[in-house]
N, C-alpha and C positions, 0 to 999 in steps of 0.2 A: 505494502498499502505506500504509496504517493506521502511525504510525509507532512507538510502542508493539508494535504486529507485530514490523514490520523492529528494533524491535532486540533483540527477543526470536531471532530467526531468529538476528538472529550471534549472540548470546550462543553457540547451537550451534557453531555451526563458529569462538566461539570454545574454546570449554572442550578442542576439539581442540589447536588450538594452544596451549595452559594445556600439556599431555600434553604433547607439544613441546617445551615450552618449559621445565618440570621436568629430562627427560632431558634438557636439553642444556646445564643447568645440572648437574644430577650430574652429570654427563660434565665439564665444567670442573671445579669445582669436588674431583674425587675421581683425577682422570688428568690433569689440568691440560690437557687435550684441547678445542676447538669443535667436536665431530661432527658437520663441515657434509654428514654421507651421512647422519646421524639414521632420518631418513621414504628416504630410499634404498634401506636397506636392511628397512624395517616393507614397502615397497612392492610390492619386490623379492621379497620371503619369503608378500606375501598372493596376487600372480597367479602365481608357480610353481603357489599349494596349484592353484589351479584347474583343474589339466592331471590333478590325479590327482579331481575327479568323477564325467568318464566310467566307471573302473574302480568307481566305487561306485555303480553305478547302482540292485541290487538292495536295498543295505545299507539302513533306515530312514532317514528324511529327520533324528534326531539325530542315530544314527551318522553319517552324512554329515558335516554341520555339524561336533560332533566332530569326526571326522579328518581338516576341512577347513582347519580352525583350526592344531589340531594342530601339521602338513607348517608354517601359516606360519611361528607360532610358532622353532620347529625353527628353521628355515631361516634367519628374519631371527637369530637370536640365534648358529648357526654364521656366520653371514658374518663376523657384529659381533666375534664372538670372532675372527675368522681375520683377524682385520683390528685389536682391539687384538693380538694376539700380534704383528704387523707393526709395530707403533710398540711395544709394551714389549720387545720383542726385538734392534730397533733404533737405534730412538728413547726407547732409555730413557732420555739423558742434554740432549736435543737439549731449545730451548727452549718453549712455547705456540708461537709466527710457526709456528716448524715441525712442530712434529707440528699443527695443526692445516691447513698449507698439505697433507700427506699426504692426506686429509682430502677436503680439495679433486678429490683427483685421483681419491678412491675411488669419489668420487658418480658428476665424467664418468664414469667407466670402468661403474656398475651403469645408468646415464642411456642412455651405449651398449647394454651384453646388457641391457636393458629394452627399446628401438626393436627390435631381433634377436631377440628371444622373442616380443611382443608385440605386434611392429607398434606403428603410432598409430591404430589401429582402435579402437574402447567393448570394456570386455572384461566379458564376467557378471561379477563382483567383490562379489553377493551383500551387503547389509548384514545383521547378525547380528540387529539388531531395526530393529524397521517401527513408524510410526503416532509417538502424539501420548503420552509418558507420563500426561502429564495438558491440559487443556482447561480455560480461565476465560475468559468469554467469548470470544472472535475471538482471543484467546491462548493457541497452542495449543506445548509446550516435546517436544519431541521425546524419545520411546526413545534415541535417540544420543544429544545431545544430554546426557543426563543420565547417561549409564555413561562417555561416557567428563570430565563433568568430578569423575561420583565419583575413577572410574581416576584421574584428577589431583589429591586429593585427596590419596586415598587409597598415592600413593604417593610425596608431599612425608610423608605421616604417617608412613609404614614407612622412610623411608629418617634421619628427624626418628631415627627410634625404635632405629636397628640403627646410627645414629653416634654419635649423643648416647649411649647407655642397655647397649651390648654391648661387652663385649671384639673383637671383630669389630672396631667402628667407630671403636676406636678403635689399630685398625691403621689403621683407614681413612684417617684425618687420619693418624695418624705420616707411612706411605705421600706423602699428600698438603702436606703444610709441613716435614720432612725426612726425601725419600727414604732419601737416601743414609742417614743415621742410622740412622733401623728398615732397610735392607739389615743393616748390623753389630749392630743389631738380634737379626740370627736373620725378621726379615718377608718374609716368599716375595711382594715387593710384582711378579711378576710376575702370578704369579695372581691377585691381587687386582682391580692390575690386568684383568686379563682377563676377566675376570669380573665387573667393573663390564660390559666393553664388551659381555658378554652378554647378562644384568638388561636390558640398557637395550633393545638389541635384540629379547630378543624380545617385552619392553612393545609395543612399538612396531607388531613381527605383526600383536598380538595389536590394538593400535589403529589402524590401519588394514582391519582384520577387522572387526572392528567397522563401520564409518565404509561399508566396500563400495567405493563407486562415489559414493557421495550428496556426497564432494566435487570426484571429480573421474574423467573417464569410464576413460582409460588412462593409468599409470604415468607417460611420459617428464614427463603434467602434475599429474600426484596427487603426486610427487615436490621438484616446487616449491611443494610446500608446506610447508619448510622457511626459508619467507621471510619467512612470519610466525611463523612456533612462535620463530628465532632473533632475532624484533623483540618477542617477548614475553618470553623470556629477556634479550635487552639493556636493556627492562624492571628488573629484580634488579640486573640487571652482571653475568647469571650467575653471584651470588653466595646468592643470596636466592632459595626453593622456594617461599612464598607470596608475594611481587613478580610471579614467574615465569608464578605462575594466576591473576595479577591480573594482570597490563598482556596475557596471551593470553585474556582476558575481555573485555577491552578490544579490542583490535585486533579483537575479534567484532566488537563493538555498534557500534565505529565503521565496521566495512563495514557491518552489514545500516543500521542507521541511514542511511546513503548511498541505497540501496534506496527510499528511503521518496521519491524524490525523481528518479523520471525522466531528467529534464534531464541532471542529474551522477552517475547513480551505478555509471559506467563508470569512475570515482575510486575508485570501494569496493579493487577491487587493488591502489591509488599506496598504498596507508594503510599496510603492514607499513612501507614505505618512508619512506616523515614522518616512522614512529613512531623508526629508525633512522634518521636524520639528525639528529633533534629528537635523542635520548638521544645522539647521538655531540659530540654540537657540547657541548652541557651537560656533559659530562665535561671534554670538551676546553680549556671557560670556566673550569671547577670546576677543573683544575691549575692556568693562567692565576693563576687566582686563588691559589692556593698557592707560587706561583712570586711573587706578590709579594706577598704575607708575608713 
């Protein structure tokens, strides 16, 4: 495969990683949680929505698609909100590490439940968008990649506007920086935190519906997309939304570039792990420098 073509193909996958990275960053900044189950709730919602297709055979294709996507978003948002309620109710004063560890348990639970309900066989989760958005010579940019990149940028911009320019954003920043003080001032911390979980879960349900089975054919494999998504968020240190987008595109581009070399193409799955290790080592090195100074 031509190197440039392989690079562009990788960017399409990178757009999905960027969306996941943005979601992880938002939750880290606003709820003090690194939500490892973020992809699992979206995948579960999208795959569960397939079960509604036989009930809609008489409906026009547009209506059927809209209903299935709505179910995916609703289920993902509901599950995510339930997890957020558990965190906000019983782990309100816990550390970020403890709160994040609970999401690992949620991830394992959803993986097990997905295996029971959907099995390991490919599921007919069709992507919402098919074909190239535009073609330039041998390079074709897919509609799915463009839609996901637009989604990542739109979520990041919308989050910045809400957090920096609205009264709601003031409350969100307050519960992130000084949760106890915010509670004393009458801010409904629990409701706001659950709201963040619901919104991010719904976005993931929509994104998984957009990509369909282009990322993976079975639910369990698709859930592992949280790994490159976490690598993307780590590029921005789970604090910067623009850097999370850059990180997602970077990881996707590196993976795509490796497919141009058949002898090492199997190493593409190691790219997110390598990125995570490198950034962890860099952050650790920075801490050592700070101590030395």
